[in-house]
Structure formats: structure tokens, C-alpha cells
C-alpha positions in Angstrom: 157.6 83.4 138.3 154.3 84.1 136.8 153.4 82.5 133.5 153.8 84.6 130.4 150.5 86.4 129.5 149.0 85.7 132.9 147.4 88.9 134.2 145.2 88.5 137.3 143.6 91.9 136.6 142.1 90.6 133.4 140.4 87.6 134.9 136.6 87.8 134.7 135.1 88.7 138.1 133.2 86.0 140.0 130.0 88.0 140.0 129.0 89.7 136.7 128.7 93.4 137.0 126.0 93.7 134.3 122.9 91.5 134.8 121.8 89.7 131.7 118.2 89.3 130.8 117.9 85.9 132.5 119.3 87.2 135.8 116.9 90.2 135.7 113.9 87.8 135.2 115.1 85.6 138.0 115.5 88.7 140.3 112.0 90.0 139.3 110.3 86.8 140.5 107.2 85.1 139.2 105.1 88.3 138.6 107.4 89.1 135.7 106.1 86.2 133.6 102.7 87.7 132.8 104.5 90.9 131.8 106.8 88.9 129.5 103.8 87.3 127.9 102.2 90.8 127.4 105.4 92.1 125.9 105.5 89.3 123.3 101.9 89.7 122.4 102.3 93.5 122.1 105.3 93.2 119.9 103.5 90.7 117.6 100.5 93.0 117.3 102.6 96.0 116.6 104.5 94.2 113.8 101.3 92.8 112.4 99.6 96.2 112.3 102.6 98.0 110.9 102.5 95.5 108.0 98.8 95.6 107.3 98.1 99.3 107.8 100.3 100.3 104.9 99.0 102.8 102.4 99.3 100.5 99.3 97.3 97.8 101.1 94.5 100.2 102.3 94.1 103.1 100.0 96.5 103.4 97.0 96.9 107.0 96.1 95.9 106.7 92.4 93.2 104.1 92.8 90.2 106.4 92.8 91.3 108.4 89.8 91.9 105.1 87.9 88.4 103.9 88.8 86.8 107.2 87.7 88.7 106.9 84.4 87.7 103.3 83.7 84.0 104.1 84.5 83.9 107.4 82.7 81.7 106.1 79.8 80.3 102.7 81.1 80.2 100.4 84.0 83.0 97.8 84.1 82.5 94.1 83.7 82.0 91.9 86.8 85.6 90.4 86.5 87.0 94.0 86.6 85.0 94.7 89.7 86.3 91.6 91.3 89.9 92.6 90.5 89.2 96.0 92.0 88.0 94.5 95.2 91.1 92.4 95.5 93.5 95.4 95.1 93.0 97.0 98.5 90.5 97.9 101.3 89.5 101.1 99.4 89.1 99.0 96.2 86.6 96.7 98.1 84.6 99.8 99.2 84.5 101.2 95.6 83.6 97.8 94.2 80.6 97.6 96.5 79.2 100.7 95.0 79.8 99.5 91.5 78.1 96.2 92.3 75.1 98.0 93.7 74.6 100.0 90.5 75.2 97.0 88.3 72.7 94.9 90.2 70.0 97.6 90.4 70.0 100.2 87.6 67.1 102.0 89.3 69.1 102.4 92.5 68.5 105.7 94.3 71.2 107.9 95.7 70.3 107.1 99.3 70.5 103.4 98.4 73.9 103.9 96.8 75.2 105.8 99.8 73.9 103.1 102.1 75.9 100.5 100.1 79.0 102.6 100.5 78.3 103.1 104.2 77.9 99.4 104.8 81.1 98.5 103.0 82.9 101.3 104.8 81.8 100.0 108.2 83.1 96.6 107.4 86.4 98.0 106.2 86.9 100.1 109.3 86.1 97.1 111.5 88.9 95.2 109.7 91.3 98.0 110.1 90.7 98.2 113.8 91.5 94.5 114.3 93.8 93.8 117.3 93.8 97.5 118.4 91.6 96.8 121.4 94.0 94.1 122.5 96.9 96.4 122.1 95.1 99.1 124.0 94.2 96.7 126.8 97.9 95.7 127.1 98.9 99.4 127.3 96.3 99.9 130.1 96.9 96.6 132.0 100.8 96.5 132.0 101.2 99.2 134.6 98.7 97.5 136.8 100.5 94.2 136.4 103.7 96.0 137.3 102.0 97.5 140.3 100.9 94.0 141.3 104.5 92.8 141.2 105.4 95.8 143.3 102.9 94.8 145.9 104.3 91.2 145.9 107.8 92.6 146.4 106.6 94.8 149.3 105.0 91.8 150.9 108.3 90.0 150.7 110.1 93.0 152.2 107.8 93.0 155.2 108.1 89.3 155.4 111.9 89.7 155.8 111.3 91.4 159.1 111.6 88.8 161.9 109.4 89.2 165.0 112.5 89.8 167.1 113.5 92.8 164.9 116.1 91.0 162.9 116.1 91.3 159.1 116.8 88.6 156.5 119.0 90.4 154.0 118.4 87.9 151.2 114.6 88.2 151.5 114.9 92.0 151.8 117.0 92.2 148.6 114.7 89.9 146.7 111.6 91.8 147.7 113.2 95.1 146.5 114.2 93.4 143.2 110.7 92.1 142.7 109.1 95.5 143.4 111.4 97.6 141.3 111.9 95.3 138.3 108.2 94.6 137.9 107.3 98.3 138.1 110.0 99.2 135.5 109.1 96.4 133.2 105.4 97.2 133.3 106.1 100.8 132.3 108.5 99.6 129.6 105.6 97.6 128.1 102.9 100.2 128.6 104.6 103.3 127.2 105.4 102.0 123.7 102.2 100.0 123.5 100.2 103.2 124.2 102.2 105.1 121.7 101.7 102.6 119.0 98.0 102.2 119.9 97.5 105.9 119.4 99.5 105.9 116.2 97.4 103.1 114.7 94.2 104.8 115.8 95.3 107.9 113.9 96.1 105.8 110.9 92.7 104.2 110.9 91.0 107.6 111.2 93.0 108.8 108.2 92.1 105.8 106.1 88.4 106.1 107.1 88.4 109.8 106.0 90.0 108.9 102.7 87.4 106.2 102.0 84.6 108.5 102.9 85.9 111.2 100.6 86.3 108.6 97.8 82.7 107.4 98.3 81.5 111.0 98.1 83.2 111.5 94.7 81.9 108.1 93.4 78.2 108.7 94.3 77.4 111.4 91.7 79.7 109.7 89.2 77.8 106.4 89.5 74.3 108.0 89.7 74.7 109.0 86.1 74.4 105.3 85.2 71.5 104.7 87.5 69.5 107.5 86.0 70.2 106.3 82.5 69.0 102.8 83.4 65.8 104.1 85.0 
């Protein structure tokens, strides 16, 4: 008599029907490891850029109006300019123009524009940090997956014995290496490319905002330069 509660149909199968991540990595072979490294790096870069390319950290909406209001009648003190620089990337750009006028009362309009332009270039360069790396991963991941596919095809052809017999284990492993690496390479490349394009668009938007803010600041600050001439 069978024991109470014993149900052979509920026993777990000897071979799992759904491969876990470890079994997939083992089936994909050694070419999967560079792709795993790329996936970790890409994820870290995406999270880092998502955090640092936020609107409050780059260009707060009301910052320009606040600066125009504070400098309506006079130039701010150096400590106020330092605080403005620390607020955001746009604050650093605006602070560069204020420092230029404070340091040189006879500053010309081309000189002021040059000061804003230099600060803007430095700001855009900082915003583009790690984007080239992310774009490289997006471009290289499919090629690395293709490399794994080639390795798998080599193993498939190697499973063919000279006499015409086939090694089923080598054949199955070669197919696994070829398919898993191709799929994993695309899984890395597609989201990496999407986030790369998204971040490039964000940087372009912030660059436009800083350029428009500088254009508004130039005639505003030139009033003080003319008065000091």
C-alpha cells in the first residue's frame, strides 16, 4: 500500500524543464562571458546616466529666472556666485558669465559670449560622459554574439566524424553555443542602443537649454559691463 500523501506524479522530474541562468551560461560556452561583462557594464552605465542626467541636477526650471531676478540691479557677491555654480550644470555656466563680468567690467559682448561658450563646452563634455562607452557596447555586442555563433558552428562541424558519423553531444553543444550567444548579444545591444539614443537626446535638450539661457544672460549682463566702462 502506498504511503499516505505519496504521489509519484508530483515528484520533480530528473531533468528540469526550464533552464535557469546558470544552465544557460554553461550551454552557451565560454564566448558568453565577454557578453556577460558587457551586460554588467552597460547596466551600470545606464543607471549612472539615469541618475546624473536628471533635470534638477542639470537645468532646474526656475534657475534662470531666479538669477535674472537677483542680478536685476547689481552683480552678486562672489559667495553667491559660488553657490550658484554648485546648484547645477546650468548654474555653473551662468556663474562663468557672472565671474567674467565681475573680473573685467570693460568686458565686450564677444568676450562674454566666449566665456559662456567655453563653460558650455565643458558642461556638454561632462554630460556626454560614458555615452561613447555605452554606444560602443551597443555596436560591439552583436559582433561578439556573432563571434559566439562562429565558435558554435565550428563545434558543429567538428562533431562530424571523418567516417560520416555524428557526435550528438558535440552537435547539441555547438548549436547551443551558436544560438545562445546570438540571442544574448542582441539582448544586450538593443536596450543599450535605445538608452544611448535616449541619453544623446537628453544631452541635446540640455545643451539647447543652456544656449538659450546664455543668450538671455548676455544682454542682461552687458548692462553692468557698459556701466563699468
